[in-house]
N, C-alpha and C positions, 0 to 999 in steps of 0.2 A: 327263859334264860336269865341269869343274874345280870344286873347292870353294874359292871365295874370295869376297871382298867385291865384286869387280868384276862377278860374275855376279848377285849379290843384287838389283840393281836390275831385272833382266830376268826374274826368277823368275815374276811374275804373268803377263806376256804369253806366256812359254814354257809355262807350265801351261795357259793358255787354249787355246793352239794344240794342245798334246799332247792334251788332253781332246777337242777338236773332231776331230783326226785319228783318235783312238781310235774314235770313234763313226762316222766317215765313210769311213776308208781301208781298205785290204785287210789281211789277217791279219798279214803280215810287218811292215808299218809300225805296225799296231795294237800288236803285241808290243813293238816298239821304244819307242813312246809310252808304253806301260805301265811299262817300265823307267825312262823319263825322269821320269814322274810320281812313281814310288816313290822315285827318287834325289832329286828336288827336295823331296819331303815329308820325307825322312829328314834331309837336309842343311840345309834352309832353313826349314822349318816355315812355309810361307806363312800369312800372318795371315788371309786371306779364307776364311771358311766357305762362300762362294759356290763355291769350287773343289770342296769336298767334295760339295755339292749337285749340281753339274754332273757330277762323276764318277759319283755314284750314279745319276743319271738316265741317263747314257750306258750304264752297266752294266745297268740295268733294261731299256732298249731292246734291248740284246744278248740278254738272257735271253728277252725276249718272242718273238724270232724264231728262237731255238735249236731248238725242236721242229720248226719248218717246214723249217729247214735240214737237220736229220737225216732228215726224211721225204723230202726231195729226194735227199739222199745215198744213202739206203737205199730208193729207189723199188721197191716190191714188184713192179711190172710188169716191171722189168728182171730180176727173179730168179725169175719164176714157175715155171720148170722146175727150180729148185733149192730144194727144201723146207727144207733145213738153213739155207741162207743167208737165206731168207725168215724163218725163225724167229729167227735172230740179229738180223736188221734190226728185226723187230717188238719184240724185247726191248730193243734200243738205243733206239728211239723211246719205249717205255714208260718205260725207265730215265731218259731225258732229261727226260721230262715230270715225273717224280718229283723229279728234280734241280732242275728249274726252280721247282717249288713250294717246295722247301726253300731255294733261293737267294732266291726272292722273300720268304720269311719272314725270312731273314737280312738282306736289304736293308731290309725295314720295321723290323727291330730297330735296324739301324744308323742309319736316319733318326730313329727315336725317340731314340736315344742322342745324336745331334747336336743335336736339339731340346732335350733335357734339359740337355746341356752349355751351350747358349746361355742357357737360362733361369737355370741356376746362375751363369753369367758376369754376367748382368744383375743378379741379387740381390747378387752380390758388389760390383758397381759401385755399386749403390744404398747398400749398407752402407758402402763407402768414402766416398761422398759425405756420408752422415750423420755419419760419424766426423769428416770434415773440418770440417763445419759446427759439430759439438760442440767441436771443438778451437778454432775461430775464436771461438766464443762464450766458451769458458773463457779464452782469451787476452784477449779484451776485458774480461771480468769482472776478471781479474787486473790489468790495466792501471788500470782504474777504482778497484780497491781500493788500488793503489799510489799513485794520485794523491790519494786522500782522506786 
């Protein structure tokens, strides 16, 4: 995607569509969507935390079905006459399950980090509002002192 201000107004709809296709489409298109998502995030920093949440949920759904996909791919009934291949297939399924657990943990940590970031942003916004109120009060006090 070109990096310029003309594209900026379309970042949110493109991001929404790319996340949807990442979750729903085939592997080749999903890979292209992932590249687009990374490109948009790097170049435009979309303001919506909703995109982060949608992306993490799509990623979580993919991980949930990964072991099933591997079991279909390495269906042991197809390889019953070949013990070495069966063993490799069983290791692959076991390794994928462990990887899914690790990825699930990483996903939970990322979601907690997003939640923590949002909480920090809310605290900073509250502090800015309090500072603005204090400044307005100090300005009013100063004007009253100048008039007296």
